[in-house]
Every structure is written in C-alpha cells, then in structure tokens.
N, C-alpha and C positions, 0 to 999 in steps of 0.2 A: 558341694565344695568339700565336705568332710572326707569323702572317699578319695578325692583327688589329693588332698593333703596326706592322708594316711597311706593309700595304696600306690599312688604314683610318685609322690615326693618323699615318702618314707618318714613323714613327720607324725609319729604315732602318739605324741603327747596329748593331742586332741582326741577325745574319746566319743564313741557312739553310746548314747544312753537310750532315750525314749524314741528318737527318730521323728519327733513332732515339734521340736523347738521349745519344749517345756522344762526339761530337767536342768539344762545348762552345762552338762558334761562336755558339750561340743563347742563351747564359747571361744571365739577368736575375735580379734579386732579387724574391722574393715575401715580403713582411713581413720583409725583411732577410736571408732565406736564399737562397743561390744555387739556381737551378732552371733546367732545360733547357726553354726555351719552345716548342720544336718538337713536344713530345709532351704538352704540358699544354693541355687544352681551356680556352678563355677562360671558359666558363660556370662553371668550378670556382673562379674568382677573384673572385667578387662580394664586395665589401667588403674586399678585400686591397689592400695597398700594393705597387705594382709600381715597381721602379727599373730603368732601362735605362742603357746606356752614355752616353746623352745627359745624364744627371743625375749620373753617378758622380763627376764632378769637383767636386761641391759637398760631398762628404764629405772629411774629413781624409786618410784613406788613399788614396781614389780620386784626389784632386787630386795627391798626391805621386807616386803610381804613374804617372799620365799625364805628369807633368813628367819623371820619370826615363825613361819610355819614349821620350819625345822627345829628351831630352838625351843619352841613351846610344845612340840610334839602334837601338832594339830591333827595330823594325818590319822584317819580311821582306816578304812579299807584301802584308801588311796585312789579308787577308780575315778571319782568325780572331782578330786582336788585340783586338777588343772583348770577346770571350769570355775571353781570357787576362787582360785587365785586370780584368774583373769577378771572375774566380776569385782573382786576386792580392789585390784589395781586400777580398774576403770573408775570406780567410785573415788578412790583417793587422788587420782589424777585430776578429777574435776572438782573435788571437794576435800581438801586436805584436813578439814576439821568436821567430819560428819557427825550428826546427832545419832543417838541410838536408833531413832526411827529411820534415818537415812541408811544406816547400816543394815537394819532389818529388811528394808525394802530392796536394797541392792543385792543382798545375799539370798533372799527368799524367792526372787524372781517375780515379785508382785509389782515392781515398777516396770513400765514398758521397756522393752529391749528391741532393738532393730531386728527384724526378720526379713 
C-alpha cells in the first residue's frame, strides 16, 4: 500500500521507514484504524476507506494535533512526524482524555496496531 500511495497517487506524506511495520513512519488509517502501510498489500484494501496524513487535518483531533505540533515546535528531523501525528490522532479520536500510560503506549508502538 505504501508504494501505491507514494508512487502512484503522489501522496508522499506517508514515509517509508523500516519496511517491517515496526517504526510507524508509514502509519495510515484503514476504515478509521491505524495501520502500517509498508506491510499491507494494496489488494487487501478494496472497498476500504484510507486516510493519510494529507487528510488528517480535516478531523477534529488531527487538526488540533497538527496545530499543536507546529505551535510547540515538536518537529525534530520531520521524517517520522506524519506517522506520529497519525498515531496521536488515532489515540485522541478513541480516548479524548488519555492517561500518560495510554499516550506512552500509543506513541511508542507498544500497543497492538493493525497490520
């Protein structure tokens, strides 16, 4: 899916990182659930709704996270930030008042994510 998004559709906000679904740089939503796009075949996505970083700002949590990211100068090198924003927005969409442990789990990749 990753290469279809990037090379065919020109949606380059989703990044290639580890290629094994571990780092999260390639995170997108499939039917609203975060998923690692580098290990998901595009053929398995027929009829599914795909949301990438390019559209995340249209959701309430996504828009606020992108604004905070900018305002608080969260960006480091910037390469994996799209995956981080996607993970944070998924967490807040499901749990608007997460605990520190919830945040740590969602942002560290230690909680299960759909592959």
